[in-house]
N, C-alpha and C positions, 0 to 999 in steps of 0.2 A: 519594374522601370529603372531603378538604379544600376542593376547589373548591365542592363541595355547601355544606358548612358556611358559606365566604366570602360565598356568593352569598345563602344564607339570611339571613346577618348583613345583608348591604348592603340586602336587602328588608324589613328590619325597620328600619333606618334612615330609608330612605324614608318607609315606613308612619309613623315618628314624626315626620319633617318634615312629613308631609301632615296629620296629625293636628293641628298647629299649637299655638297657645298661648293662652291668654285674654287678655283685653283689659289684665289687670293683671299680664300678662308671666309668670305662672305655667304651667307645663306642664299640657295636659289629655291624659288617658289616656282614650281611646275605650272604651266599655263593650265586652264581650267579643263581642256579637253585632256590632257593628261592626267588629271586628278580622277576626272570622271571615268576615264578608261580603265583606271587600275585600282579605284577604292573599293570595288565589290563587283561579284558577279549578279546574276538577276537573283531575286528572292523568290524562294520556292512558296506554292500557294496550294490550297486543298480546296477542291470544287465541292460546295454545300448543295448546290441546285443550279441545273443549267439544262433549260429547255424553252419552249415557245409557248407554255400554259403555267399561268398565275393567276390567282385572286386578287394580285395588285395590279391596275390598268395604267398607271400612270409612267410618265419618264421620270427616271431616278437615277442620280449618281451620289450615293450615300457611304458614310461610316457609321458603324456601331462599334462604341468601346465600352458598352457595360450589358449585361445579361439581360436585365428589365425592358429596355428599350427594343433589343433583338427579339425576343420573346413576341413582344407585342408586334413587331413587323412582321416576324415569322407566321404568326397566327393569320395576319391578314393575308400573306402570300398564298398559305396553303389553305384558306378558307373554301369550301366547296368539295373538299376531298373528304372521303370517308373511307376508314377511321380517320379521325384528326392526326395529323403528324407532331409529335413534339418537337420543339426546337432543337437543333444540333447541341451537342455538348461543347462549348467553347471555353478556353481559359483565359478569361479576358484579362487577367494579372499580366499574360504574356502576349496575347494574340488580339486583333482586331478583325472586322467583318466588313466587307465591301459589297454592297448590292448595286448593280448595274442592270437597270431596266430601258428597254428603248421606248417604250410606250404601247399601247393598245394598236394591233394592225388588224386591218381588215381580211386577211388571208394569211395561210401558213406560208412558209418559205423565207421569213426574215429571220435571219441568223445573227446571233451576238456571240463572239467568241473571245475571251480574254487571251492573250497571246503571251505577255510575260508582265513581271512586275520588276521595274529597274530602279537603281539609286540615281537620282537627280542630283542631290546635294548631300553627301555624308555628313557635312559639317552642322547642316539643320535637320538631320536624320529625315530628310525629305524624299520619296517616293513618287514615282509614277504608274500607273496602272494602263498598260497598253490593251486596246482590244480593237477587234475588226468588227465591222458592222457590213452584212450584205444582204441585197435585196432579192427576192425570187427570181429564179432561173426557169424559165419555161412555165407549163402549166402546172399550178398548185390548188390546193382544195381551198374553196372560197370559207373559210372558218375563221373567227375572231382569234387572234394569239396574241400572246406577251413575250416576245423574246426578252431572256434575260440571262444574268449569270450571277451568282453569288459565293464569294470566295473568303478563304480564312487565311490569314498571314502574321507575321510577326510585327509586333507594333513599331510603327513609325510615326516621328514627329508632325509631319505633314504629308498630305496622299493628295497627287494630281491625278486627274484621269484624262487620257487621250485617245480620243477615238480616231480609228482609220474607217473612212467609207469607203469600200470597194466598188469600184463601177461594175455594174451588172453587164456581164460578157452578153455577145450575141447568141442565139440559140439557133443552130440551123439542123435541117433534115433533107437530106440527097434522097429520092424515091427513084430507085434504078427500075427501068423497065425489063430488065434482064435478071434470072434466076442464078446467074453464074457465078459462084462464090470466089473463084480464082478472080476475075474480071472485077469484082466488087472489091476484094482484098487489094487489088493493084490501085483503084481509085483512093481507097482509104489509106492507103501509104502514101500517095502523093498529098492527099490533104493534111497527113500529118507531118509534112515537110514544110507548111505555112507556118510562118512565125505566130505565135500566141493562139496556136490551135490545141484544144484537150477533149478528152471524151467527158463522163461524168463526173470525174474530179479532175483537178488541175495536174495530179501527177498521172494521170491515164490516158493513153491515145485513143483516137477515136477507132471503132471497130465496125465492121460490116456485118449485118445480119440480115441473111438470106431466108425466103419461106417457101414451102412446099408448092405454092402455087404460082411460082415463077417471076418474083420480084425480089428485090434487095433494098435494104435501108440504112443508110449511114447518117448517124446524130451524133453532134456534138456541140463544142461552144468556142468562139472566136474572142479575142479580146477587143472591148469596144472601145478602148483607147487608141487603138491601131486601125482599125478598120470601121467604115459607115456600113449601114446596112446595104446600100447598092455596091460598094466595093466588094464586100464580103461575097454577095451574089453573083458578082461578076467573075470573080475567081474561082468560086466553086463551079458555076455552070461550066467555065473553061476547062476544068479537069473531067468533070464526070460527064456533060453534055446532056445531062438530064434535068428533070424538073428539080429546084432547089428551092425550099422555103426558109427563109431567114427572119427572125423575129426578135424582138426583147431588144435589150442593151439599152446603156444610158447610165447616167449619174444615180448614184445613191445618196440619200443625205437623212439629216435627221427627221423630217417631215415625211420621208416615204412610206405610204401606205397607213399614215397617220388616221385614225377614227375621229371623226370630226365631232362627235358627241362627248361630252366631259368625261375624261377619265377620273378614276376614283379618287385620285389625288393630282395636285397640279405639278408643275414640270419644270426641269432644269434647273437645278441649284449651282452655285457658284462651282467652278471647274475644280478649285483647290479649298480644301478644308483643314482645319486644325483640329486634331482630334482632343486637344484639351481644353477646347471652349466649352462653356455650359450648355447642356442639353443639346449638344451636335446631332445626333440622331433625330430628335425630333425637329430641329431646324430645318435639316435638309427635307423631311417630309412635309413641309408647309409651305412650298414655295408657290408662287402665283403664277398666274397667266404671263406668259411675255407679249410684249407688243406696247406701245404707247396709245392705250385705247381706255375709253369710259369701263368702269367696272361695277357691276350690279351690287347693290348692297339693300340690306333688310333692316328696318328699323324694329329693334327691341324695345325701347321706350322712348317717350316723347311728350312733353308736357311742362307744367310749371310747378309741379308738386314733388318734392323728393327728400329724403332723410341726408342727403348730401349737401351742404350748404355753402362749400367752398367752391372758387373757381377751379376748373380742373379741364385738362386735355390729356387724354392717357389712352393708352391701349392696353389689352389683355390678350395674352397668348398662351394660357392655360385655364384649365378649369377650377381648380383651387383660388387663385386670386379672385377671378370672375365671381366665383359663389360668394367670396368673402364681401366684394363690392357690392354686388345685388342685394344682400342681407342688408346692408347699411343703407342702400339705396331706397329700398323699401320699407325701412324700420318706421316709417311716419304712418303708416297704414295700418288699421286693425285687422285686414285680410290680405298680407303680403302676397304679391303676384308669383306665380311660379317662376322658377328660375329656367330662362328660355335654352332651347337646345341649340348647342355650337359645337361643331365637329372641330376641335382645336387641331386636329391633324393637317387640316387644309383651310382653316378658317380662323379668323381674330376680330376681336370686338374693339371698338372705338367708344369711349364717353367723353361727351362735351357739355361741360355745365359752365354757365356764366357766372356763377355765382349767386348769393341771395340778394333779391332786389326789394325794395321799400314798398312796392305796388304790383298790381297785375298789368298786362298789356305788353310785357317785355317777351319777347319772342326768340327763339333760337333754332334755326332750320337748316338741315344738311341740304345743300343743293347738288353736289355731284360729288362721288369718289372715282378718281381717275389714276391710272398707271402712268407716272410722270417720267419714270426713269426704267426701262425693262431690262437695262443691263446690271441694274443694282439689287433687286428691282424695288422702285420707291412708289409709294403711293400718296397722293394728295388728298386731303377732305377739304373741300370749300363748302362753306356755310354763311348763312347771313344772320345777324344779331339787329333785330328791329325795337326801338326805345319805344315806351308807352306814350301814345300822342292823346290829347284832348283829356277827357275826365276818365281817370282810372281808380279803382277802389284800393284804398290804402291797406294792404295786406302783404305778408311776406311771401315771396314767391321764390321758386328756383328753377328757372328756364334751361331745359335740357334736352338733349337728344343722346340714344344710344343706338350704335348700328353694328352689324356684322358684315363682313366681306371676305372675299378670299385673302390669304396670308400675303403679305409683303413684307420686306425685311426693313424698310424704312418708312415711316408715315409722318408726312406734313400736314399742318393745319392752316388754312387760308381763310382768314373771317373777312367778311364785308358787312361793314356798319351801315344800316340803312338811315340815311337822314330825313327827318320830318321837316319839310320846309314850312316856310311860314305861309299859311294860307289866308286866302283873301275870296271874298264875295264883291262884285262890283256889279252896280245897276246903272243903267241908262235910259233917259227918258225918251225912249224913241223906239219905233218897231220898224223903221224903214229898213229895208234889206241892204240897200247899198251902203246907207251909215253905218248899220252895225258891221257890215263887211270891213269898211275903213277902220272902224274901232277895234275890230279883232286883230287886224293885221298890225295894228299900233302896238297892242298888248302882246301881240306874240313877238314883237321885236324887242320887247323889253331886256336888259340885261339881266340874266341870273334868273330866268324864267325857266323851271323845271317840270312845270305840268301845267295844262290848261283844258278845259273842257272842249270836247269836240263840236259845240253846238250852243247856241243861245237859250236860255230858258225864258219864255216869254208869258207875261201873267195874263190870263185871260180876262178881258173886261178892262185892263189898264195899258195905257200907251207907256208901257216900259219894258225892258229885258234885262237879264241879269245873268254873269258867267261867273264861274270858279276856277281858281287857279292856284299856283304855289311859287315863291321865291325860294331861291338858294338860302338856306341858313348860314351858310358860310360867308355870304356876302353881304347880308343886311341883319341888321336888327329891327325891331318891331317901328321903332319911330322912322328909321330910314327907308323901311319899305312902305309907311304910310306916306311920307314926303314924295316918293317915286310915284306912286300910284294917284296921289292927288292930282299929279300933272296929266294924267291921261285925258284926251279930249279936250285940250284946253282948259283943263280944271272942270269942266262939266261932267261930273261923274258922282256918284254917290257911294261911298265905301261904307256897304253894310257891315262888314265885320272883317277884322284879321286875325288870325290865330297865331297864338304865339309859336316859333318854330324850336325845334327840339334838337340840339347837337347831340349825335349818339356817339358815345366810346365806350371802352370795356369798364368804364367806372360809373357811367351814367346809373342813378337810381339805385347805387349798390347800398345794401345794408352796412353802414359802417361799423356799428358795435361789433363784437366779437361773434363769430357763428357759434352753434351748438358744439362743433367740432374744434379742436384745438390744431393748431398747426406744429407739426414737429419738422425738423429738418435732419437728414442724414450728415454724415461727415462731411460730405462735399458741399453742404449748405442747400441742397435740393429739397424741395418741400415734398411731404407726404400728405395724405387726404386730410381736407378740411383747409383752415388757413384763410379765410376772407379774400383779401384782395391777391395774395400770391396765387400765381399758376402752378397748381400744386400737381405732382407726378404719383399716381397711387401706388404704394409699395406695400403689400402684405407684410403683418408685424411677425 
């Protein structure tokens, strides 16, 4: 790497000398266009794999800068081949590898071709890989394909990917009722004079093929950006005067021919990646689905017992750290649960722990995982926290939930604290429906009412009915609630019972003595596993 940097620095010095200076002796910096044009030629590369068949079915633009990650990916790419193909020998002290996969398609004919690697910014050692993507032309085999290209080239500081989606040309066939080769050649010659017409390849003209049974055929392609199907048909029929079939053509984009069932890994990492970043090759393999949509998730653990006693909101993106955490989580059981199966190439794990509580009845439950920013991409985990209401056993608990879901580059946690209202039972000495209706309407209009039974409960054999409801604990204390309720029905009310409301927040019911695990912080002051009331981030020692 050092020799590369020195080389690049010398080239910049040479470029600066070549730029010269003005007549007054002041230095002159060439415009960016000049510097890019003169800085370097295209970068040579070696193709390691280029076809429409692979064991890897996801969309991918990735850089590999070490042999271990590349060998792992190559094994996936060549899975299903016999005998197994060893990974190409790449000297990663000098070179890097780029893998470009268009995703699994429902037919053959989808072609991905790298066209060049160009310098974008020599000062930052940034390059761009340019590649064409073409959709099928004409009739193709209905077989699943995975168009891709894997290339090797000299190390660069940053690598960008620049796709060029080529418009699918119109495919035409002229069926001539004559078997005269000379006449067919004349028609083919006139067709070739049309702009944007070519044969099987862009550098070939169309040709006439005549058959022994007395007919000829002319087949070729026309630029779909210049002609519609109708325009092409009119032009060709005007020349040939025979039956003309025109079909195909149109735009080609990232999702053309894309298989709708899930690919083997997920899709579209960021367009530019820094090869010096940690675990880069794995990062680009673990990309989530795109779009602002709910994400499926699976619960790996949920309950009120755990060996983890501190508050914790964190994610795991590798097996080693998750295994260490799972061992700590299950350390308080005589028969530890087996480690769940997680494919960290496409999935990640989130652990949500409320911290140790002084009683049971505290509950943490994930309500949704959603992709909130498909460009980043960023996921948000929403969850409810419910405090213990009424009577609860005085025991230490550790409410938590552990979930796995498709990988996201950023994860946010969105808590909702469920407030227990001030509960009440009211009894009225009447069973008259009209009277009960009037009283019900009055109760329903009370400020801060958050819940109310949908119907009265009347005691058989007694001339009374009762109803249960709840008042907002943020608006009333117990005495204020009683005073309000005593005014219902002009005071003709029997308050059977009032339950004390419970404001619920992150520290409600918290076990204040130090938990079993101690809190440690790194150099930034961020907490690690354990740590009582501190929102800790787990980090493997």
